[in-house]
Structures are given as structure tokens and as C-alpha cells.
N, C-alpha and C positions, 0 to 999 in steps of 0.2 A: 585798910587791909586791901580793899579792892584796887586801890591806886598802886599798892606795892605789888600786887599780883600782875598788874598790867605792865609795870616797869620790868619785872622778871621775865615776862613773856617776850617783851621787845628785845631784851638782852639775849635771850635764848635764840630768837629768830635771827638777830644780826650775827650771832656766833655761827649759826648754821649756814647762813648766806655766805659769810666770809670763808668758812670751811669748804663749801661747794665751789667758790671761785678759785680756790687753791688746787682743786682736783686736776691733775694732769690729763691732757686730752688723750683719748685712745687712738686718734688717727695719726696719719703720716703726711708729711709735706714732701712733694717731689718738685724741686725748683730747678728749672732749666735755664741756662744762660743765654738761650736764643740760637739762631742759626739752624743748621741742618740737624734733624734727629734721625740717626741711623736706626736699623732694626734692633741693634743691641740695646740702645737707649729706650726704645719703645718697649722691648721685653722687660727691661728693668722697671719701667713705669707700671706696667700690668702686674708684675710680680709684687711690687711695693703696695699696690692697691689691694692685694689679697682678695680678688674677686671670686665669688661663688657663681655657679651658673645662672642663678636667678638675679644677680646684681646687674644694675645698669650704670652707664657712663653718661654724665651730663657735661656738655660743652658750653661755655659761656663766652661769646665772641664780642662783648661790648666794648672792648679796648680797640677793636679794629675798625677802620673805615670801610673795610671790604668784608664784612662779617660772613656773608654766604661763602666766600672763597676760603676764608680762614677755617670755617666748619668743614667744608668739602675736603680740604687738604688733610685735616686731622682725622676725619672719619676714614679716609682712604689708608692712612698710616695705622690707625687702630685695628682696622679690619684684617691687616696683615698679621696681627699678633694675638687677636682675641675674637671669640665668637659672641661676647656679650653684647647685649642691646646698647646702642649708641643713640642719644638724642641731644637736642640743643634748644636753647631758648635765648633769643637776642632781646634782652629785657630793655624796656624803657623805664623811666623813673616811675611812672604810674604802675606799670607791670610789677615792679619790685615790691608792691604792696598787695598783689593779687594772691590770695591764700593758696589757691589751687596751683598756680604756677610756682610759687615759692616753695610749697611742700614737695614738688617734684624734684627740686634741688636738695632739700633737706634730706630726702631718702635715697639719694644717689650714693653709690659707694665710691665712685671716682668722679671728682669735679675738676674739670680741666679749663684753665683761663688762658685765652689766646694772647698773642702779642698785639702790639699797637701803641696806644697811648694810655699809660697808667692813670693820668688825670681823667681821661674820658671815662674810664671804667669806674673810678671811685665817685665821679659826679653823679653817676646813676645808682650806685649801690650804697653809698654812705647814708647812715641814719634811716635805713629801711628794714622792712621785714626780711628782705633778701640777704642783707648783711648778717642779720641774726641767724638765718637759716644755714649760711655757709659755716659760721662758727659752731652751730649745733651739730651739723654733720661731722665736722672735724672732732668734736668732743665725743661723738658716738662711735667713731672709728673709721670714718671715711678718709680717703686720700685726697688731699687738695693739691693739685698741680697746676703749673703755669710756666710759661716761657716769655722771656724778654720782659715786656710790660707786665705780663702775668707773673713774673718772678718779683719785680720791684714792689708790687702791691702786697706781697706777703708780710713785709715789715710793718710794725706800728708806726715807725718813722720812715716815710717813704721818699726816696730820691725822685724828684719830678723830672730831672734831666736838664733843668735850666740853671744858668748862672745869673745871680742877682746883679753882678757888675758888668754884665754883657748882654745887650738886648738881642744879639744874634745867637741862635741856638748852634751849638758846636757839639758833635758827638764825643769829642775829647776836650776836657777843660784846658784852656790855655793859660791858666794861672793857678797858683797855690796860695790862696788868701783866705782869711776868715771872713765871715759874713758875706760869702759869695755863693753858698749852696742853698738852693731852694728846696725845701722839704714840705711835705704835706702828710696828712693822716692816711696810712694805708689800712689793710684789713687787720693788721695786728695779730696775725697768727703766730708771728715771732715777735717777742717784746724786746729781747736783749740783743738783737742783731739788726744790722742794716744791710740789705741786699743790693748788689750792683750786677749788671749783666753785660754780655758781649765783651768781657772784661779784657782779656789779653789781646783779642783781635783788634779792639779799638783803643788799646793802651789807656785805660781809664784810671790810671794810678793817681793823678792829680784829684780827681773827683773823690776817690775812696779816701785819700789822705785828708782831704778837706772835711769829709764827713766824720772822720775819726777825730779831727781837731775840734769840731763843733759838738760832738757826742763822744767824749773820751771814755765813758763808761760802757759803750756799746762795743760789740764785736762786729767789724766791718768785713763783709764777705763778698768778693768779686768772683763771679762764675763765668767762665769762658764759654764760647759757643760750642754746641755739640756736647755739652757737659752738664751734669746735674748734681745737686746734693739731695740726699734723702735724710730728712729730719724726723727723728722720733724722740720726742721730749727734748733733752738737751744733747743728744748724741747725733752727729752728723757723719754720713758716709758719702764719699765721692764716687760717681760713676760717669763713664763717658770717655771721649777721646782726647780731652785736653786737661787744663788745670783749674784749680780753684785757689785764689789768693786770699789769705786771711790776715787782717791787721788788727792789732789790739794793744791795750796797755801802753799808751804813750807816756813816756817819763820825761819830766822837765819841760812839759809843754808850755809854751809862751805864745800869746797873741798880741802882737805889737801895734802901736798906734798907726803905723803906716800900712797895716793889713797883713804884714808878713807873719807866717806861722813858723815856729821853730820848735824843736824837741831834741832831747839828748839821745833818746833811744826808744824803740817800740819793738813789739813782738810781730814779726812778719814771717808768715809761713806760706809755702806752695805745696799743694797736695794734688795727686793724680788718682786715677781710679783705684778703688779699694782701700784708700787711706781713710782713717776714722779720726775725728777730732770732737772736742766738746765745746759748747757755748754755754754761757752762764744761765 
């Protein structure tokens, strides 16, 4: 009888855990494609965060090789549109386990991740208490924002920017072939989509199409400079001066032995400010 009760308790606990994991986050994502952020975009960011007077903003500059300058520039822009307290922490790997520092991220209402190198950011954050704190803040209602590299890390499947078949980094892929896209684990705040940035400006269609061929079940989203998407659960709204390109549902997809990728059709959309679309 005691053994049966233990089994029932485990089943109930697992059921509760699974149900908890399915709860939709209360927070918002504000994902910027890089480049210049005008006052309109900054105002939209602050509005999306729904800041109360007591809330504070946390800037995380670990993707940048010039973190102090990245923080300084963002603080200047934020002060033009909000009076809320702004702070920053340039975490090291060891700092990312410091409870006091991590809690200051967990309780921020707006967490902003600067541009730079998404791989550098994830090398510090992955498998740490800081990673968990960012997720907890998002679940509790915080706005998680990022630009450029800070946009790429939002996806669970993160584009690193490198081609596997080319040892030289190119901002625009020079080929459309399978097994050429390098990906890594991102923050995973978006599970069903892959984010690319500087999109129209750098003509990154080959990169996005390669991502779609490798992950045909994902929605692939290319955000241009000066433009952002606001994500609340599975609803996405575009804000900013340029476009967002969305590719999904490739039909008749084939990956040939010579590396070529072909398909018969796909859903390809271009959205500008105010347009709303859904992701899975």
C-alpha cells in the first residue's frame, strides 16, 4: 500500500510539473534587428515593458567587446524616454552564479541585451543561475529585449553567423546549401522560431532560407535594422522604420547529395510597422 501511495505521489508531481511547464509566460519580448534605434522605437520599447515608477531596467552587455560603451549608449537613449532607474551588470561566468547579482536580474522589469557576439553572450550565460533568472523574469512578466546579437539569442535554435562550408566569416551567406548553417543553443525564449537580424540591410536571404531548410518546422524571422518585433505568447507585432521578413512552411523540400536545396513553394511574407502575425 505504501509503495502504491508513493507511485501515485510521483505521478501527481510529474503531472503538476508538466502543467507548470506549459504555462504561457506573462512577459514580452522586444527583439530589435540592430542598427539605429530612433526615439519612436525606444518609446515603443518602454511602452512594451509596462514599467511602473518603482520598476528598474537592467542592461546586460556581455555580447559586446566594448561593454562600457554599449551600456553608456543605451543608458543615454533610455533616459530620453523614461525616468525609471537604469542599471547594468557585465557578468563573468562565475558572476552568473552569484545569487545577489542574479536576483537583481530576476527582479528587473526590463532586461536589455546589447549587440556584439551572441556566442560570447551564451558562453557566459548557458547552464547558469543567470540563465534561469532571465527565464524566471520573463515568466513573471518582465520584458526581455535585445538588439542584433541580443536578438539572435532569443531563439532556442540560435544562428551563430558562421558558415560551416566557409572558414571566412561573411555577413551575407554566399551559398544556399544544406549542412552549411552553424547553430547553437540560445536562450530559448522563443521555441518555434529562428531570429535573424540586420536582415534587409545585409540581404541575409540565403542565411534565412538555409535555416528554413535545416529546420522546416520553424518560423524563420528576419528583422531589419531600426525595426523590432514585439512578441506576446504567439502573437507578433512589428514596430519601426523598415520591414520584417517571415519564411515558413517549405513544400516539396529536397536536400540533394551535391548540397543543393530545392523546394516547390513556401510562405514568404514581408511586414512593416503595425502589422500583426502569428507564430506556432
